[in-house]
C-alpha positions in Angstrom: 0.0 0.3 0.0 1.3 2.9 -0.7 2.1 5.8 2.4 0.3 8.9 2.3 4.0 10.8 2.1 4.8 8.6 -0.9 1.8 10.0 -2.8 2.7 13.6 -1.5 6.2 13.3 -3.0 4.8 11.6 -6.2 2.3 14.3 -6.8 4.9 17.0 -6.4 7.5 15.1 -8.5 4.3 15.2 -11.7 3.2 18.6 -10.8 6.8 20.0 -11.1 8.3 17.8 -14.1 5.4 16.1 -15.8 4.6 18.3 -19.2 1.5 18.1 -21.5 2.3 17.9 -25.4 0.3 21.3 -25.5 3.8 22.8 -23.3 6.0 21.0 -25.1 6.8 24.1 -26.9 7.1 27.4 -26.1 4.0 29.5 -26.5 5.7 32.5 -27.1 7.8 30.9 -29.8 11.4 30.5 -30.7 14.2 33.1 -31.2 15.4 36.4 -31.1 11.6 38.3 -31.4 10.3 35.4 -28.8 13.1 36.2 -26.4 11.7 39.6 -26.6 7.9 39.1 -26.0 9.3 36.9 -23.1 11.5 39.7 -21.6 8.3 42.1 -21.2 6.6 39.2 -18.5 10.2 39.9 -16.3 9.4 42.1 -13.2 12.1 44.3 -11.3 11.7 46.0 -8.5 11.8 49.9 -8.4 14.9 51.0 -9.4 16.5 48.5 -11.6 15.4 47.3 -15.0 16.0 44.3 -17.0 17.5 43.7 -20.8 18.0 40.8 -23.1 21.8 40.6 -23.6 21.6 36.9 -25.4 19.0 34.2 -27.1 19.0 31.3 -28.9 20.4 30.2 -31.0 23.6 32.3 -29.7 22.9 30.1 -26.5 20.2 27.2 -25.4 20.0 25.4 -22.4 22.4 27.3 -20.5 23.3 25.5 -17.2 26.0 27.9 -15.7 27.9 30.6 -16.1 30.6 33.3 -15.4 31.6 36.7 -16.5 35.2 37.3 -17.0 37.3 40.7 -16.5 35.8 42.2 -20.0 32.3 41.4 -19.5 32.3 38.6 -21.5 29.6 35.9 -20.6 30.9 32.4 -20.7 28.1 30.0 -20.7 27.8 26.0 -20.3 25.0 24.6 -22.4 23.0 21.4 -21.5 21.4 20.4 -24.5 22.4 16.9 -24.3 20.9 16.6 -20.9 19.7 13.2 -19.7 20.6 11.0 -22.2 19.1 8.3 -21.1 15.9 9.8 -21.9 13.6 8.8 -25.0 15.0 12.2 -26.7 18.8 10.6 -26.1 21.5 12.6 -27.2 20.4 15.9 -29.0 24.3 17.0 -29.9 26.3 14.1 -31.1 29.6 16.4 -31.2 28.7 17.3 -27.2 28.0 20.4 -25.8 29.2 23.8 -25.7 31.0 26.4 -24.0 30.1 29.6 -25.4 31.6 33.0 -24.9 29.2 36.1 -25.0 30.3 39.3 -26.0 28.6 42.9 -26.5 31.2 44.6 -28.9 29.2 47.5 -29.5 28.4 48.2 -26.1 24.8 48.4 -26.4 23.7 45.8 -23.2 23.3 43.0 -26.5 25.4 40.4 -27.3 26.4 40.5 -30.9 29.1 37.9 -31.1 29.1 34.6 -29.9 32.4 32.0 -29.9 32.4 28.0 -29.1 35.7 27.9 -26.7 35.3 24.3 -26.0 32.7 21.4 -27.6 32.8 17.8 -26.4 31.1 14.6 -24.4 33.1 15.5 -21.6 30.9 18.6 -21.0 27.2 17.1 -21.5 25.1 19.4 -19.1 28.4 20.5 -17.3 26.8 22.1 -14.0 29.6 24.9 -13.6 32.0 27.2 -14.9 34.8 29.4 -13.8 36.8 31.8 -15.3 40.6 32.4 -14.1 42.1 34.6 -16.4 43.1 31.9 -19.5 42.1 29.0 -18.0 38.8 27.4 -16.9 37.7 25.2 -14.9 34.4 23.2 -15.8 32.2 21.1 -13.5 31.0 18.1 -15.2 30.9 15.0 -12.7 33.0 12.6 -13.2 35.5 15.5 -13.6 36.5 18.8 -12.6 38.2 20.1 -15.9 40.9 22.9 -16.4 40.7 24.2 -20.1 43.7 26.7 -20.7 43.6 28.9 -23.8 47.5 29.7 -24.2 48.0 31.4 -27.5 45.1 33.8 -26.6 42.7 32.8 -29.5 39.4 32.2 -27.1 40.0 28.3 -27.8 40.5 25.6 -25.4 44.3 24.5 -26.1 44.8 21.9 -23.1 42.7 19.8 -21.1 43.6 18.6 -18.0 41.6 16.5 -14.9 41.7 18.4 -11.7 39.8 15.8 -10.1 38.0 12.8 -11.1 35.5 9.4 -9.3 32.8 12.5 -8.6 29.4 10.4 -9.2 26.5 12.2 -10.7 27.1 11.6 -14.2 24.3 13.4 -15.9 22.5 14.2 -12.8 22.1 17.4 -11.1 23.3 16.1 -7.8 27.0 16.0 -9.1 29.8 18.3 -9.0 28.7 22.2 -9.3 30.5 25.2 -9.6 34.0 25.9 -8.5 34.6 29.8 -7.0 37.9 31.2 -6.2 38.3 32.7 -2.8 39.9 35.6 -1.5 42.5 33.5 -0.1 43.6 32.5 -3.4 42.0 29.1 -2.6 39.9 27.3 -4.7 36.0 26.5 -3.4 33.3 23.9 -5.1 31.2 21.4 -3.9 28.8 18.3 -4.6 25.3 17.4 -4.1 24.4 14.2 -2.6 25.1 12.3 -5.4 28.9 13.2 -5.7 29.6 10.3 -3.0 33.5 10.7 -3.3 36.2 12.3 -5.3 39.4 11.3 -6.6 43.0 12.6 -7.7 43.5 12.6 -11.2 46.1 9.7 -10.9 43.2 7.6 -9.4 44.0 8.2 -5.9 41.3 8.9 -2.9 41.4 12.8 -2.2 41.6 12.5 1.5 41.8 15.3 4.5 44.3 17.0 6.9 43.8 14.1 9.2 43.7 11.3 6.8 40.4 10.0 6.1 39.0 9.7 2.9 36.9 12.0 1.4 33.3 9.9 1.3 29.6 10.8 1.8 29.0 7.4 3.6 29.7 8.7 6.9 32.9 8.2 9.2 32.9 11.1 8.8 31.4 12.8 6.0 27.4 12.5 4.9 26.0 13.5 1.4 26.8 16.8 -0.2 29.7 18.8 0.6 31.8 21.7 0.4 35.4 21.6 -0.6 38.5 24.0 -0.1 41.8 23.7 -1.9 44.8 24.9 -3.5 44.7 25.9 -7.2 46.3 22.1 -8.1 44.4 20.5 -5.6 46.7 20.2 -2.6 45.5 20.9 0.8 42.1 19.4 0.1 39.9 20.0 2.8 36.0 19.3 3.7 34.5 22.9 4.7 31.2 21.3 5.3 28.7 18.3 5.1 25.3 16.5 4.9 23.7 18.6 2.0 21.1 17.3 -0.1 21.7 19.5 -3.4 24.1 22.1 -2.4 23.7 23.3 -6.0 26.6 26.2 -5.9 28.3 27.9 -2.9 29.4 31.6 -3.3 31.9 33.5 -0.9 32.5 37.3 0.1 35.1 39.0 0.5 35.8 37.9 4.2 36.0 34.6 3.6 32.2 33.5 4.5 30.4 31.0 2.7 26.8 30.7 1.8 24.9 28.0 0.1 21.0 26.8 -1.2 19.9 23.0 -0.7 17.2 21.8 -2.2 14.6 19.0 -0.1 13.1 16.0 -0.8 10.8 17.3 -3.8 7.2 18.4 -2.2 7.9 18.9 1.3 8.5 22.9 1.4 12.0 22.7 2.8 14.4 24.5 0.3 17.3 26.4 2.6 19.5 28.9 2.7 22.8 28.3 4.8 25.9 29.9 6.0 28.4 27.5 5.7 30.0 27.4 9.3 33.4 25.5 9.1 33.5 22.2 9.6 29.5 21.9 9.9 27.1 18.8 9.7 24.0 20.2 8.2 21.9 17.4 8.8 20.2 15.8 5.8 20.6 12.9 6.9 21.0 11.2 10.5 24.3 11.7 11.8 24.4 8.3 13.1 22.9 5.8 11.1 22.6 7.8 7.8 19.0 7.6 7.9 16.3 9.9 6.3 14.6 12.2 7.8 11.5 10.5 8.1 12.7 7.7 10.1 11.2 7.9 14.0 14.1 9.6 16.6 13.6 11.0 19.8 12.5 14.7 20.0 11.7 15.2 16.2 10.8 18.2 15.0 7.1 19.1 14.4 6.8 20.6 11.2 8.6 18.9 8.3 10.3 21.2 6.9 12.3 21.5 9.6 12.5 17.5 10.6 13.7 17.7 7.0 16.8 18.6 8.3 17.2 17.3 11.6 17.0 20.5 13.0 16.5 19.3 16.5 19.5 17.3 16.7 22.8 18.2 18.7 25.7 18.7 16.1 23.7 19.8 13.3 24.3 23.6 12.5 20.9 25.7 12.2 19.4 27.1 8.7 20.3 30.8 7.6 16.3 30.8 5.9 14.0 28.4 4.6 12.1 29.6 1.4 9.3 26.9 1.0 9.0 25.1 -2.0 11.7 25.0 -5.0 14.7 24.0 -7.4 17.5 26.4 -6.1 20.2 26.7 -8.7 22.9 29.5 -9.0 24.0 31.9 -6.1 26.7 34.8 -5.7 27.5 37.4 -3.3 27.1 41.0 -4.5 29.9 43.3 -3.4 29.0 46.1 -5.9 27.9 49.5 -5.7 25.9 49.9 -9.2 22.5 48.4 -8.2 20.3 50.1 -5.0 21.8 49.9 -1.6 19.6 47.4 -0.3 21.3 45.3 -2.4 25.0 45.8 -1.7 26.9 43.1 -0.3 24.4 40.8 -0.2 23.3 37.0 -1.3 22.1 36.7 -4.8 20.4 34.0 -6.3 18.2 31.8 -8.5 15.3 29.4 -7.6 13.9 27.8 -11.0 11.0 26.5 -9.3 9.1 29.4 -8.5 10.9 31.9 -11.2 12.9 33.7 -9.1 16.1 35.8 -8.6 16.1 37.0 -5.3 18.6 38.7 -2.4 18.6 37.7 1.0 19.5 40.9 3.1 21.8 39.4 5.2 22.4 40.7 9.1 24.6 39.4 11.9 22.9 37.5 14.8 25.1 36.2 17.6 27.2 34.1 16.3 25.1 33.8 12.8 22.9 35.1 10.8 19.3 36.3 10.4 17.9 37.0 6.9 14.7 38.5 4.7 13.4 38.1 1.5 14.0 40.9 -1.5 12.9 39.9 -5.2 15.3 40.9 -7.9 13.7 39.4 -10.7 10.4 37.2 -11.3 8.3 36.0 -13.9 4.5 34.3 -14.5 5.9 33.1 -17.6 6.3 29.4 -16.6 9.1 29.0 -19.1 11.2 31.8 -17.0 13.9 29.1 -15.0 17.1 31.1 -14.0 19.5 28.6 -13.5 23.0 31.2 -12.5 23.5 34.8 -12.0 27.1 36.4 -11.9 28.2 40.2 -11.1 29.9 42.2 -14.3 32.7 44.3 -13.9 30.4 47.1 -14.4 28.4 45.9 -11.1 25.1 44.3 -13.6 24.0 41.4 -12.8 23.8 38.8 -15.5 21.2 36.0 -14.9 21.2 32.7 -17.1 17.6 31.2 -17.9 17.3 27.7 -19.0 13.9 28.4 -20.4 11.8 25.4 -20.6 8.4 24.7 -18.8 10.3 22.0 -16.6 12.6 22.7 -13.9 15.5 19.9 -14.5 14.5 16.9 -12.1 15.5 14.5 -15.5 13.2 15.9 -17.4 13.0 18.9 -20.1 9.9 19.7 -22.7 11.8 21.3 -25.2 13.4 17.8 -26.7 14.4 18.8 -30.1 17.9 20.7 -31.0 15.9 22.5 -33.5 13.7 24.5 -30.6 15.8 24.4 -27.8 16.2 27.8 -26.3 17.8 29.9 -23.4 18.2 33.6 -22.5 20.9 35.6 -20.4 19.2 38.7 -19.4 21.0 41.7 -17.4 19.7 43.3 -14.5 21.0 47.1 -14.2 19.4 50.4 -13.4 18.6 53.3 -15.6 21.6 55.5 -16.2 23.9 52.3 -17.2 21.7 50.8 -20.1 24.8 50.5 -22.1 26.9 48.1 -21.3 30.3 49.9 -20.9 33.3 47.7 -19.6 36.7 49.3 -19.6 39.7 46.5 -20.0 41.2 46.1 -16.7 44.7 47.1 -16.4 47.3 44.7 -14.4 50.8 47.0 -15.4 51.7 48.1 -11.6 50.8 47.5 -8.3 48.3 50.8 -8.6 46.5 49.2 -11.3 46.4 45.7 -9.9 44.9 47.3 -6.7 42.1 49.1 -8.7 41.3 45.6 -10.4 40.9 44.0 -6.9 38.3 46.9 -5.9 35.9 45.1 -8.8 32.8 43.5 -8.1 33.5 41.2 -10.7 35.2 38.0 -9.3 37.2 36.9 -12.6 38.8 40.5 -12.3 39.8 40.3 -9.0 41.3 37.0 -9.2 43.9 38.3 -11.7 44.3 41.2 -9.4 44.7 38.6 -6.7 47.2 37.2 -8.7 49.5 39.9 -9.9 49.6 40.9 -6.5 50.8 38.0 -4.7 53.4 37.5 -7.0 54.7 41.0 -6.4 55.0 40.5 -3.2 56.6 43.5 -1.1 56.6 45.6 -4.1 52.6 45.5 -3.9 52.5 46.3 -0.1 52.4 50.3 -0.1 49.1 50.0 -2.6 48.0 47.5 -0.4 48.6 49.3 2.9 46.9 52.3 1.4 43.4 49.8 0.5 43.7 48.0 3.9 44.1 51.5 5.9 40.5 52.9 3.6 36.9 52.9 5.2 35.4 50.1 3.2 35.4 46.8 5.3 35.4 44.1 2.5 37.8 46.4 0.2 39.8 46.2 3.5 39.8 42.7 3.9 40.6 42.1 0.4 44.1 43.9 1.0 44.3 42.1 4.5 44.3 38.4 2.3 47.3 39.5 0.6 49.4 41.6 3.0 49.0 38.2 5.5 50.9 36.7 2.9 53.7 38.6 2.2 57.1 36.9 3.3 58.0 37.3 6.6 54.8 39.9 7.2 52.0 37.7 8.8 52.2 38.2 12.2 52.9 42.3 11.4 49.3 42.3 9.7 47.5 39.7 11.8 48.5 41.7 15.3 46.8 45.1 13.2 43.7 43.2 12.0 43.4 41.4 16.1 42.9 44.7 17.3 40.6 46.5 14.7 37.3 47.8 15.6 35.6 45.8 13.0 34.2 42.4 14.4 34.3 40.8 10.6 38.0 41.7 10.4 38.8 40.6 13.6 37.3 37.1 12.7 39.1 37.4 9.6 42.5 37.4 11.0 41.9 34.0 13.2 40.4 32.9 9.4 44.2 33.7 8.0 45.5 32.7 10.6 44.3 29.3 10.7 45.4 29.2 6.6 48.9 30.2 7.1 49.3 27.8 10.1 50.5 30.6 12.4 50.3 31.2 15.9 46.3 30.4 16.4 46.8 29.9 20.3 48.3 32.9 20.8 45.3 35.1 18.6 42.8 33.0 20.2 43.9 34.2 24.1 43.5 37.6 22.7 40.2 37.4 21.4 38.5 34.9 23.6 36.7 37.5 25.9 35.9 39.6 22.6 32.6 41.5 22.6 31.5 39.9 19.3 30.1 36.4 19.5 30.5 36.2 15.8 34.5 36.4 16.9 34.3 34.2 19.6 32.6 31.6 17.5 36.1 31.9 14.8 37.6 30.9 18.6 36.0 28.1 18.8 36.3 27.3 15.1 39.9 27.5 15.5 40.4 24.9 18.6 39.5 22.3 16.7 42.0 19.5 16.8 44.2 21.7 18.9 47.4 20.4 20.6 48.0 23.4 22.9 48.1 22.8 26.8 46.3 26.4 26.4 42.9 24.9 24.7 41.2 23.4 27.3 40.8 26.5 29.4 40.5 29.0 26.1 37.4 26.6 25.3 36.1 26.9 28.5 36.0 30.4 28.4 34.1 30.3 25.4 31.7 28.1 26.6 31.2 29.9 30.2 30.2 33.1 27.6 27.1 31.0 25.9 23.7 32.9 26.4 21.6 29.8 26.2 19.6 30.9 23.1 22.4 31.7 20.2 22.8 28.0 18.7 25.2 29.2 16.0 27.5 29.8 19.0 26.9 26.6 20.7 27.2 24.5 17.5 30.5 26.5 16.8 31.7 25.2 20.9 30.5 21.9 19.8 32.9 21.9 16.1 35.8 23.4 18.4 35.6 20.6 20.8 36.0 17.8 18.2 38.8 15.7 19.1 39.4 16.9 22.1 35.5 16.2 24.1 37.0 14.9 27.1 39.7 17.6 28.0 37.4 20.9 26.8 34.2 19.4 28.3 35.8 18.3 31.8 37.4 21.5 31.7 34.7 23.8 31.7 33.2 21.5 34.0 35.8 21.6 37.0 36.0 25.3 36.2 32.0 26.3 36.5 31.2 24.0 39.2 27.7 23.2 40.9 26.6 26.3 38.4 26.7 24.2 35.5 22.8 23.2 35.5 21.8 26.9 34.1 19.9 27.1 30.8 23.7 27.6 29.3 25.1 25.0 30.6 22.2 22.7 30.0 23.1 23.7 26.1 26.5 22.7 26.6 25.5 19.1 27.8 23.3 18.5 25.4 25.6 19.5 22.8 28.8 17.5 24.2 29.7 14.5 23.3 31.9 13.6 26.2 31.8 10.8 28.6 31.3 13.0 31.6 27.8 14.3 30.2 25.8 11.5 30.3 25.1 11.6 34.2 24.5 15.1 33.9 22.1 14.4 31.5 20.3 11.7 33.6 20.0 14.5 36.1 18.4 17.2 34.0 15.8 14.9 32.3 14.7 13.6 35.9 14.5 17.0 37.2 10.6 17.8 38.1 11.6 21.1 36.6 12.4 19.3 33.1 9.2 19.3 30.4 8.2 16.3 28.5 9.6 17.8 25.7 12.6 19.2 27.8 13.0 15.4 28.6 13.0 14.3 24.6 15.6 16.7 23.9 17.8 15.4 26.5 16.9 11.4 25.8 18.1 12.5 22.3 21.3 13.8 23.4 22.0 10.5 24.5 22.3 8.9 21.4 25.2 10.7 20.2 27.3 9.5 23.4 28.9 6.0 23.3 30.5 4.1 26.3 29.5 2.5 29.3 29.0 5.9 30.8 25.9 6.4 28.8 24.8 2.7 29.6 24.9 3.5 33.0 22.8 6.5 32.4 20.2 4.7 30.7 20.3 1.8 33.2 19.1 4.9 35.7 16.2 6.4 33.5 14.4 2.7 33.0 11.7 3.2 35.5 11.4 6.9 34.3 
């Protein structure tokens, strides 16, 4: 017999993916004229307007985009989407990577260049332009194409990583992005499963553990960080379902969306706290969210992410039903001020491009939604968004009656469509892009200020190569007033040979908590004196900074670490779940010494709302006895008892067994 939950799921899938014969072709037609007709259905808030930058036949089924330093839009296409479906392979030679260019600066592309075509990029889900190198994400590979002679053609192909599952699937490997620390960030969804180096050897983390999504310790979708050559590989966060793309701001803060199991209205936006578990599957068993457990959440949208479990980082925002796709951080000034420094995100399901207006909230963040681009046209399916050098947005539209999910309505190559839209302000209708200059440190610092990531990458690379020769210009930027520009300067100043400590000492005394937190992140990246810096910041007024202190103590071998962690734990207010999870993440590998030090210092005063929180989150063998006391306390509610019973599930050993025996008669 079919369960009610199965019926709900089936109904949701059918309503999203089933296409009637009448919908098989776009009712507004095909080609540039039809694209301009559809443009009229797009809506923007006051102060913004949308232009049609490109359409078929220039581009079809755009899956992902990036914008280079010259303002050209690079697009991966998905004509060969789901080769196992009845329509099969529509392009025998394979899918394309095209470069779209507006040569006369009127806001519309008038030139299309084929950079690469092949069956190794069929429906590729990510593209990242790094100068003359282009990183393309297409399971099973993360590929690097190099244009060695500057003719806009791929001359060399290399495999950076391979063995990633999710071939011909939306839950495989997704786009890479260049971080402000000079590293590469990317992710894969829960079908990615595992990852290997180009030579076939398994990728391992700094602790020597193989990166595989089956537990022990990682599960499901993951976020990664590594050097551009693939070395120093780290898992930054895990246990997502389909974290479609990752975005990073100038402070090094990571943001993602994640798709729920279809039909459960649980799409979420995440701040990716380093080393965090995000709860798609049960941490202990790998079981799905439907499986019974103590203290299950009332709402399915929260139950979906194991939100009540200790060890699960909270969600920034839940946005209901949808099919979330590309994401970026807008660090420009062209658009209205409300969008400055905010997350911009596409959701192809409800046909919307949104901004998430985010602000600090304790050790984490809170956010509200502001729409940027919407449409009632059922063929508008935004798949990605990027920031051009002039500060305008470029948005890819898959343009289909379906939203992926193994189906598409338009199943003939001759009628495939695709759109690139440009969102700008009225006074910037012309698409002016001044060629980037990199001849001097001064020019490079100007390029480093760009809202466009590809421009910043070129500037970062040149400035880093200059080392001390770039220092005077970087100091000028560091001493400016714009926090994110200062952050970009600090990333580079701290990487000048023999200078890291000088600038990190300056930074950890900075009045801006984001800069102080960044100093800790950079110190960890450079493997500098973490303990000394944490000692100076352990009582910082900002919970955001103390959050970074806690995370920095993970795996610490310093004899000072237990006392530092205890000092941080004693500042927990009993309400800030972000801060509590940071404490738990920081204690990993040192649970016994950290927890017992806190307990010895706090003594009998552990039994407060804040202290109970820390006991609930702890994995120490000393915690079960305290959990028994809390559960047996007459003032503990029935709901509270469930919460603390669940905490026992995450602890192993005879102490837990003894605790359960004490609770048998409860």
